[in-house]
C-alpha positions as CSV (number, residue, x, y, z in Angstrom):
1,M,16.7,6.1,18.8
2,S,18.2,3.0,17.3
3,K,20.7,0.3,17.8
4,I,22.3,-2.6,15.7
5,N,21.1,-6.0,16.4
6,G,23.0,-9.4,16.0
7,N,21.9,-9.6,12.3
8,G,23.6,-6.2,11.6
9,V,20.1,-4.6,11.2
10,T,19.3,-1.2,12.7
11,K,16.5,-1.7,15.2
12,H,14.4,1.0,16.8
13,V,14.6,1.5,20.6
14,P,11.1,2.5,21.8
15,K,10.8,5.8,23.7
16,R,7.3,5.1,25.0
17,V,5.9,2.0,26.7
18,P,3.4,0.1,24.5
19,T,-0.2,-0.2,26.0
20,P,-0.5,-3.8,27.3
21,G,-2.7,-5.9,25.0
22,K,-2.6,-3.5,22.1
23,A,-1.2,-4.5,18.8
24,T,2.2,-3.0,17.7
25,V,4.2,-2.9,14.5
26,L,7.4,-4.8,15.3
27,A,9.1,-4.6,11.8
28,L,8.6,-3.4,8.3
29,G,10.0,-4.4,5.0
30,K,9.5,-3.7,1.2
31,A,10.4,-5.0,-2.1
32,F,10.1,-4.0,-5.7
33,P,10.6,-5.5,-9.2
34,N,13.9,-4.8,-11.0
35,Q,12.5,-2.4,-13.5
36,V,12.5,1.3,-12.4
37,I,10.9,3.9,-14.6
38,P,11.8,7.6,-14.3
39,Q,8.7,9.6,-15.0
40,D,10.6,11.7,-17.4
41,C,11.1,8.7,-19.6
42,L,7.6,7.1,-19.2
43,V,5.8,8.8,-22.1
44,E,8.2,8.1,-24.9
45,G,8.6,4.5,-23.8
46,Y,4.8,4.0,-23.3
47,I,3.9,5.5,-26.7
48,R,6.7,3.5,-28.5
49,D,5.7,0.1,-26.8
50,M,2.0,0.7,-27.4
51,K,2.8,1.7,-31.1
52,C,0.5,4.8,-30.5
53,E,0.5,7.4,-33.2
54,D,-2.2,9.6,-31.7
55,L,-0.6,12.9,-30.8
56,A,-3.5,14.0,-28.5
57,I,-2.9,10.9,-26.3
58,K,0.7,11.5,-26.1
59,E,0.1,15.1,-25.1
60,K,-2.5,14.2,-22.5
61,L,-0.2,11.6,-20.8
62,E,2.6,14.1,-20.8
63,R,0.3,16.5,-18.8
64,L,-0.8,13.8,-16.5
65,C,2.8,12.7,-15.7
66,K,3.4,16.2,-14.5
67,T,0.4,16.7,-12.4
68,T,0.7,13.3,-10.6
69,T,4.0,14.5,-8.9
70,V,5.5,11.0,-9.4
71,K,9.2,11.0,-10.1
72,T,9.9,7.3,-10.2
73,R,8.1,4.0,-10.2
74,Y,8.8,0.3,-10.3
75,T,7.1,-2.1,-12.7
76,V,7.0,-5.9,-13.6
77,M,6.1,-5.0,-17.1
78,S,9.2,-5.0,-19.4
79,K,10.3,-4.8,-23.0
80,E,10.9,-8.6,-22.8
81,I,7.4,-9.3,-21.5
82,L,5.8,-7.3,-24.3
83,E,8.0,-9.2,-26.9
84,K,6.9,-12.4,-25.4
85,Y,3.2,-11.5,-25.2
86,P,2.6,-8.8,-27.9
87,E,-1.1,-9.3,-27.6
88,L,-1.0,-7.3,-24.2
89,A,-0.6,-4.2,-26.3
90,T,-3.4,-5.1,-28.7
91,E,-6.8,-3.7,-28.2
92,G,-9.6,-6.2,-27.6
93,S,-7.3,-9.2,-27.1
94,P,-8.5,-11.8,-24.6
95,T,-5.4,-11.8,-22.4
96,I,-6.4,-12.7,-18.8
97,K,-4.6,-16.1,-19.1
98,Q,-1.4,-14.4,-20.1
99,R,-1.6,-11.7,-17.5
100,L,-2.1,-14.2,-14.6
101,E,0.8,-16.2,-16.0
102,I,3.0,-13.2,-15.3
103,A,1.3,-11.6,-12.4
104,N,0.7,-14.7,-10.1
105,P,4.4,-15.6,-9.6
106,A,5.5,-12.0,-9.7
107,V,3.2,-11.1,-6.9
108,V,4.4,-13.9,-4.6
109,E,8.1,-13.2,-5.4
110,M,7.8,-9.6,-4.3
111,A,5.8,-10.6,-1.3
112,T,8.4,-13.1,-0.3
113,K,11.2,-10.6,-0.7
114,A,9.5,-8.0,1.4
115,S,8.6,-10.7,4.1
116,Q,12.2,-11.8,4.3
117,E,13.4,-8.3,4.7
118,C,10.8,-7.8,7.4
119,I,11.6,-11.0,9.4
120,K,15.4,-10.1,9.2
121,Q,14.6,-6.7,10.8
122,W,12.3,-8.4,13.4
123,G,15.2,-10.5,14.6
124,R,13.2,-13.7,15.5
125,P,12.9,-16.9,13.3
126,A,10.2,-17.3,10.7
127,E,8.9,-20.3,12.6
128,D,7.7,-17.9,15.3
129,I,5.1,-16.4,13.0
130,T,1.7,-17.7,13.9
131,H,-0.6,-16.1,11.3
132,V,-0.4,-14.7,7.8
133,V,-2.6,-11.9,6.3
134,Y,-2.1,-11.7,2.6
135,V,-3.4,-8.7,0.6
136,T,-3.5,-8.4,-3.2
137,S,-5.6,-7.1,-6.0
138,S,-3.2,-8.4,-8.6
139,E,-3.5,-12.3,-8.4
140,I,-6.2,-14.9,-9.0
141,R,-5.7,-18.6,-8.3
142,L,-6.5,-21.4,-5.9
143,P,-4.8,-22.0,-3.6
144,G,-3.9,-18.3,-3.3
145,G,-0.5,-16.6,-2.9
146,D,-0.8,-16.9,1.0
147,L,0.0,-20.6,0.8
148,Y,2.8,-20.1,-1.7
149,L,4.3,-17.4,0.6
150,A,4.0,-19.5,3.7
151,T,5.8,-22.3,1.9
152,Q,8.7,-20.2,0.5
153,L,9.2,-18.7,3.9
154,G,9.3,-22.0,5.6
155,L,6.4,-21.2,8.0
156,S,4.7,-23.9,10.0
157,P,1.9,-25.9,8.2
158,N,-0.3,-24.9,11.2
159,V,0.1,-21.1,10.5
160,G,-3.3,-19.4,10.3
161,R,-3.8,-17.8,6.8
162,V,-6.2,-15.0,5.8
163,M,-6.5,-13.9,2.3
164,L,-7.8,-10.4,1.3
165,Y,-8.5,-10.0,-2.4
166,F,-9.5,-7.0,-4.5
167,L,-9.8,-4.3,-1.9
168,G,-7.7,-1.8,-4.0
169,C,-6.1,1.1,-2.4
170,Y,-7.5,0.7,1.1
171,G,-6.3,-3.0,1.3
172,G,-3.2,-2.2,3.4
173,A,-5.1,-0.4,6.1
174,T,-7.7,-3.2,6.1
175,G,-4.9,-5.7,6.6
176,L,-3.6,-3.7,9.5
177,R,-7.0,-3.8,11.2
178,V,-7.5,-7.6,10.6
179,A,-3.9,-8.3,11.8
180,K,-4.6,-6.1,14.8
181,D,-7.7,-8.1,15.7
182,I,-5.9,-11.5,15.2
183,A,-3.0,-10.3,17.4
184,E,-5.0,-8.8,20.3
185,N,-7.4,-11.9,20.4
186,N,-4.6,-14.4,20.4
187,P,-2.1,-13.5,23.1
188,G,1.5,-14.3,22.1
189,S,0.7,-14.6,18.3
190,R,2.8,-12.9,15.8
191,V,1.1,-11.9,12.5
192,L,2.9,-11.4,9.2
193,L,0.9,-8.9,7.1
194,T,2.1,-8.8,3.5
195,T,0.8,-6.8,0.5
196,S,1.8,-7.2,-3.1
197,E,0.6,-5.6,-6.3
198,T,1.4,-5.3,-10.0
199,T,-0.3,-3.2,-12.7
200,I,0.2,-6.1,-15.3
201,I,-3.4,-7.3,-14.5
202,G,-4.8,-3.9,-15.6
203,F,-2.2,-2.9,-18.3
204,R,-4.0,-1.7,-21.6
205,P,-3.2,0.1,-24.8
206,P,-4.4,3.7,-24.8
207,N,-7.9,4.4,-26.0
208,K,-9.7,7.8,-26.1
209,S,-12.9,6.1,-24.8
210,R,-11.1,5.1,-21.7
211,P,-9.2,8.2,-20.5
212,Y,-8.6,6.8,-16.9
213,D,-6.2,4.2,-18.5
214,L,-3.8,7.1,-19.0
215,V,-4.2,8.2,-15.4
216,G,-3.2,4.7,-14.4
217,A,-0.3,4.7,-16.8
218,A,0.9,8.0,-15.2
219,L,0.1,7.2,-11.6
220,F,0.4,3.5,-10.6
221,G,3.3,1.3,-9.8
222,D,4.3,-2.2,-8.5
223,G,5.7,-3.4,-5.3
224,A,5.2,-5.2,-2.0
225,A,5.4,-4.5,1.7
226,A,5.3,-6.5,4.9
227,V,4.9,-5.8,8.6
228,I,4.9,-8.0,11.6
229,I,2.2,-7.3,14.2
230,G,2.1,-8.4,17.9
231,T,1.0,-7.5,21.3
232,D,3.3,-7.1,24.4
233,P,6.6,-7.0,22.7
234,L,9.4,-9.1,24.2
235,A,12.0,-7.0,25.9
236,E,15.5,-7.1,24.2
237,K,14.1,-9.2,21.4
238,E,11.5,-7.0,19.6
239,S,11.5,-3.4,18.8
240,P,8.0,-1.9,18.2
241,F,7.9,1.5,16.7
242,M,4.2,2.0,16.3
243,E,1.1,1.0,18.3
244,L,-2.2,0.3,16.5
245,N,-4.5,1.7,19.2
246,Y,-7.9,1.7,17.4
247,A,-9.1,0.8,13.8
248,T,-12.4,1.3,12.1
249,Q,-14.0,1.1,8.6
250,Q,-16.8,3.0,7.0
251,F,-18.4,3.1,3.6
252,L,-20.3,6.0,2.1
253,P,-23.8,4.9,1.0
254,G,-24.6,5.4,-2.7
255,T,-20.9,5.8,-3.8
256,Q,-20.3,2.3,-5.0
257,N,-20.0,3.4,-8.6
258,V,-17.5,6.1,-8.0
259,I,-14.5,3.6,-8.2
260,D,-15.7,0.8,-10.5
261,G,-13.5,-2.3,-11.2
262,R,-14.4,-5.1,-13.5
263,L,-12.6,-8.3,-14.4
264,S,-12.9,-9.2,-18.1
265,E,-11.0,-11.3,-20.7
266,E,-8.8,-8.3,-21.2
267,G,-7.9,-8.0,-17.5
268,I,-9.1,-5.7,-14.9
269,Y,-10.7,-2.5,-16.0
270,F,-10.9,0.5,-13.6
271,K,-13.1,3.5,-13.8
272,L,-12.5,6.3,-11.4
273,G,-15.1,9.1,-11.0
274,R,-14.1,12.8,-10.9
275,E,-16.1,13.2,-7.8
276,L,-13.8,11.0,-5.6
277,P,-11.7,13.8,-4.1
278,Q,-14.9,15.8,-3.3
279,K,-16.6,12.9,-1.7
280,I,-13.6,12.3,0.5
281,E,-13.4,16.0,1.3
282,E,-17.1,16.1,2.4
283,N,-16.7,13.2,4.7
284,I,-13.2,13.1,6.1
285,E,-13.4,15.6,8.9
286,E,-16.2,13.8,10.8
287,F,-14.5,10.4,10.2
288,C,-11.1,11.7,11.7
289,K,-12.9,13.2,14.7
290,K,-14.6,10.0,15.4
291,I,-11.3,8.2,15.7
292,M,-9.5,11.0,17.5
293,A,-12.2,10.9,20.2
294,K,-11.1,7.5,21.3
295,A,-7.9,9.1,22.8
296,G,-9.5,12.5,23.7
297,L,-7.7,14.2,20.8
298,K,-9.1,17.3,19.2
299,E,-6.4,19.2,17.1
300,F,-5.4,17.8,13.8
301,N,-2.1,19.5,13.7
302,D,-1.1,17.8,17.1
303,L,-1.0,14.5,15.2
304,F,1.3,12.8,12.7
305,W,-0.4,11.6,9.5
306,A,0.0,8.3,7.5
307,V,-2.3,8.9,4.6
308,H,-2.4,6.6,1.6
309,P,-1.5,9.0,-1.3
310,G,-4.1,8.0,-3.9
311,G,-3.1,11.0,-5.9
312,P,-2.1,14.7,-5.3
313,A,-5.7,15.9,-5.5
314,I,-6.8,13.8,-2.5
315,L,-3.9,14.9,-0.5
316,N,-4.4,18.5,-1.4
317,R,-8.2,18.3,-0.4
318,L,-7.5,16.6,2.8
319,E,-4.8,19.2,3.8
320,S,-7.1,22.0,2.9
321,T,-10.2,20.6,4.6
322,L,-8.4,19.7,7.9
323,K,-6.3,22.9,7.7
324,L,-3.2,20.8,8.2
325,K,0.3,22.4,8.2
326,N,2.4,21.9,5.1
327,D,4.7,19.3,6.5
328,K,1.9,17.0,7.9
329,L,1.4,15.1,4.7
330,E,5.1,15.2,3.7
331,C,5.7,11.5,4.1
332,S,2.6,10.7,2.0
333,R,3.9,13.1,-0.8
334,R,7.4,11.6,-0.6
335,A,6.0,8.0,-1.0
336,L,3.9,9.1,-4.0
337,M,6.9,10.9,-5.6
338,D,9.2,7.9,-5.1
339,Y,7.0,4.9,-5.9
340,G,3.7,6.2,-7.3
341,N,0.4,4.9,-6.1
342,V,1.2,1.2,-5.4
343,S,-2.3,0.4,-4.2
344,S,-2.5,-1.6,-0.9
345,N,1.4,-1.2,-0.4
346,T,1.6,2.5,-0.2
347,I,0.5,3.2,3.4
348,F,3.5,1.1,4.5
349,Y,5.9,3.2,2.4
350,V,4.4,6.2,4.2
351,M,4.8,4.6,7.6
352,E,8.5,3.8,6.8
353,Y,9.1,7.5,6.1
354,L,7.4,8.5,9.3
355,R,9.6,6.0,11.2
356,E,12.7,7.6,9.6
357,E,11.6,11.1,10.5
358,M,10.9,10.1,14.1
359,E,14.4,8.6,14.4
360,K,16.0,11.8,13.0
361,T,14.1,14.1,15.2
362,G,14.3,11.9,18.3
363,G,10.6,11.9,18.9
364,G,7.7,13.8,17.3
365,E,4.0,13.6,18.0
366,E,2.8,10.7,20.1
367,W,-0.5,10.3,18.4
368,G,-1.4,9.9,14.7
369,L,-3.9,8.8,12.1
370,G,-3.4,6.3,9.4
371,L,-6.0,6.7,6.5
372,A,-6.8,5.0,3.3
373,F,-9.6,5.2,0.7
374,G,-10.9,2.9,-2.0
375,P,-13.8,1.2,-3.7
376,G,-17.1,1.7,-1.8
377,I,-16.2,4.5,-1.4
378,T,-14.6,2.9,1.8
379,F,-12.6,4.7,4.5
380,E,-10.2,2.8,6.6
381,G,-8.9,4.7,9.7
382,I,-6.3,3.7,12.3
383,L,-5.5,5.6,15.6
384,M,-1.6,5.2,15.9
385,R,0.7,5.9,18.6
386,S,4.5,6.3,18.1
387,L,6.7,4.4,20.3
């Protein structure tokens, strides 16, 4: 159920009572750069802009664009940027300085827009935010974007700031875990968690010796997200839609090289091992059962699922291993289709689709799991409760 608040924003009306002292999600916002790329148009534009004449590379990119299931993505990169910085499309050029000149302000701009949308939905003044958790793998500078974000939003100079750098795809879920801990250990606090990412930092010309670059070109996108986290929501003033009941993290020993990211003069270089979906498949059932046990839950299909869609192979393996019904990962598949893999942001796009579905159906499952995977191999898991 929903209602319109004084700002003209549709607000969720909780159907269930939040657990006292447990962190809840009070609002959610998102933002994207202006450039939108339909997947059908990506190959021709990429090959043209990269001045690539290798037919084999073009054909491989065409195949990848189909298998990713992505339909649209947003990107900071544009024709104008490539005209200003043609060295970005030149193999071997030391371009980290140029990339950061583009990425640093772009990341904060998107984070600010997502946060402003989130605060408007929340309905309380920005000055009431007590803490900021800022997540990105796309920015490098001191002071960090957390300070610039706090300044642009007009937050108090006394706001507590936490910066989470270079976590990759599980960064959003880590941010939720950290924000939950802050909120639950500081009664009355309101935590703004913001994630923002751009592929500018890892944009590279195609090279046969780096096949994963083409996977990135076909799969990843840019954007930002923001949520406000707090315990004991104020009646008539705040509208929680999700409770963060329990959160945990686990890494798989001996898998640190499966996702390998390195910073160089040419930007960030990522290498993704083919065994990633299999490693997740081998360990995910035990991980999920451990979390579910906290609420005495046993059946996977009795839950809703907010899974970071790293790619279709991961979603397919998870669905098969846990014997999930076809509709259980629908929100993850929709987020992947509409935005691509936007690293730390994507779990929030999944959560927004879940919220929409719950509003449409007037309810749904009470308990759910939020999952994200990334370098380490690291698992993040959150036991969620819809409100």
